[in-house]
C-alpha positions, 0 to 999 in steps of 0.5 A: 534492523537499524534506522540509516538515516462519474455518477453523471446524474441528472439527479433531480433529488436532494442529499440534505443534512437529514437526521442522522446524516454524519455531515459536519460531524467529527468523523474517524480516520478510517471514515475520512480515508474511506471517503477520500480515497473511494466515495470522492472519487467516485462522485467526482467521476460520475456526478460533477457533470451536473452536480458541482459549481464547475457544472454548466447547468446544475440539475435539480439545484443539488451539489454534491461537490462540497459540504455546504452543497450536501448540507443545502440539498437541492429541489426535492428533499433528502435522499440519504438516511444515515445508516440505512440504504434501503430507505435511501433514494439515492441508492435506490436511484443507481440500483435502478429500483427507482429513477435509473441513475445515471441515465447513460448507464447503470454504475458497477457493482462495486462502485454501488457497494461503496455508496451503499457502505457509505451511507451504511457508514451514516454517510460522513463527510469531512468538515472542511471539504471544498471542490477545487481543481488541480492548483498546480502547487503555485499557492503553496509557500513551501519555505513557510510550511517547512518553518512552521511545522517540525514535521517537515523539518530535517531531524536534528539532535536536540539539547537535553533537557535539565533534570533534578535527579540525573542519577535516575537517566539511564539514556538520553530519552530519559531526560525528556520523560523526567523533565516532563514528570518533574514539570508535573510534579510526579515522580518516575514509576518504581523500576521493574523487577527482573522477572517482569523486565525479562517478560517485556523483553521477550514479549516485545522481541519475540512474542514469546514469554521466557521459559522457566530455565530462561527465567531462572537464568536471568534471575541469578545472573549479577553481572552488570550487562546482564539485560543487554545480554538478553536483548542482543541473544533475543535479536539474533533469535529467528523469532525476532525477524517472525515477530517483527517481520509481521509488523511490517506485513501489516503496513504492506496490507500483505495476503496469501490471496485477493479473493475480492479481485479474482485471485483467491491465492497468490502462491508465491507470495510467502517469498516476500513474507520470508524476505521481510522476516530474513531482512530483520533477522540480518540486520538489513539497514533500513534505507536498503530495505526501503529502496530494495522494496520500492526499486528491487536490486540492481544485481541479477539473481539476488536473494533480494528479488523478492523485495518488490512484493511489497507493491506487486502484492497489492490488488490489481482492479479489473474492469467490470466491463470492457468500455473505456470508463470501466477500465480507466477506473480500474487503473485508476484505483490500481495506481491509488493503491500504490501510492497510498501503500507506498506513501503511508508505509514509508512517509506517513502521509495520506497522499492518496487523498490529493487524488481528486483535489489538493490534500485539505490538511497536508501541503500535498497538492493534486499534481504531486499526487500523479508525479508519484502515480506516474511512477507506478503508472510505468510498471507492471506486476509480474511472476519472475523467476527466483533462481539463477539464469543456468537453472532456469535454462536447464529446466526450460530445456528439459521441458522442450525436450518432453515437449519435443518427445510428446509431439513425436509420439502423437505424430507417429501414432497417427501416421502410423495408424492412418486409414485404419491400417495397424502399425508396422513392427518397425513403427511399433518399435519406434513408438516404444523408444519414443515412449521410453525416451519420454518417460526418462526425460521426464524422470530426470527433468529437474523441478521447476525453480521457485518464482515470485511476485515482482514489479517491473518497469513497463514504460517511462512516460509522465502521465496527465493529472485526471481532472477530479480523479477522472482519467478520462478527462486529463489535465496538465502533464504531472512529471514525476517526481518526489513530494515537493514538501519533502525537498528543500529545492524543487524536486528533479524530474525523474528520468531512469525508466519508471522512476522508481529508483529515483523515488527510492533514492529520494525516500531515503535521502539523508535530509528527508524529514519524514522517513526515519521519524515514520519509522521510529514512531512504528517501533516506539509503537510496537514497544510501548503500545501506543505510537509518539504521533497516534496515527503511525501511518 
């Protein structure tokens, strides 16, 4: 593939730095992501009314909106024992084993499970955290941010460094490798022999080793372009798309089913999987690959219609009850999955960390999170035909004919036996004729057309910022647009439908500083075993 381009808890308890609690300790990227995407939004939605710096009256002297508040604790002693939820008073309270918090209604099962898992992990809390509300992005000096960090600057071709042994160099990247080696007083490793070189190429591109015959043929091929010929051959094989398609399916969090979300099987998921494989095998340019997955094709009956499975196959959260809070929480979690999948997959950014507060490390204000979430809030997942309109129409007409015949049979049977009488010979003949017609219609009916999981537009409205991540507490309206840090000028609001097509265009714009870098980093990772930037998503 080418690179173009609310525990509303009146909790008279304390969460303090008890022995073993990982507050302030170094935490892993996975722990940080879990905290920011699952734990903090839950605490913000259910705890901050009584236990935050914005609370009208802090209950029990306990603050749960910052690291300092968590560390200091409140009036009654520690309630979290790191790694041991059964010994943690906080967990006992939310499970209604003690104190029954929150008092106005027990948390949903999945919310309790989230906090239990957090305590099992050691209750990790990032070092630098503070409560904060949406900033409207006013305090950011965007131009300075773009100047100070290479990631926000346009991709430019750098000058090649000088080296002492230019004869060793075979491509521009080699200049940088050799310059680094020479500066460290090191010599390049000995070039791989033909056997190892061939095995590396096969395993990298197809995941399979060469056959003995292929190994022998390459060993005996003395042409100067023998290796290039092997690479071209491997790139043309269907196994290449299968191998590299799997790498992308990991980014897309692909699954054939979502058992934890009431969907043990996604019967048409394979269509997106196969589309991904075909895209790699037909050398689909990367910018088109992105645009299709975000916005879908523009023409009807396109072979690229399964592409939006990238988003449509994600979980759709269900509320644990019909109450407004549960519905809002489910909607919030679903939107967060879409924002997270989009931003990590294409931009290598954890935009979901800005769901409740401005991002702590990247220049992503909360209002930008809801600018993106607003796009996906105007979409819905659907199952759509994956066949030309005339094929769909033929199937639907045949099914309508069968339905009408079966209804006629049922009516005639009822009419001819009404009052306990026997059917007349004429009615018997009519009934047999209808049965024959129904059997013939079923025999000749076309098979049902294939179907796909797709994302379709359902509106074009901007959404408000959810204060502290709670959709039931709307803040200022966030016009839909791309991330501010990725544009040299103020991003233009999206006005076309949901905004997906404009978002796709902004993501693949040639001067977008991240999109190509992120994919190159993934390619480097899968070829060399370690990405240039070790957190590729």
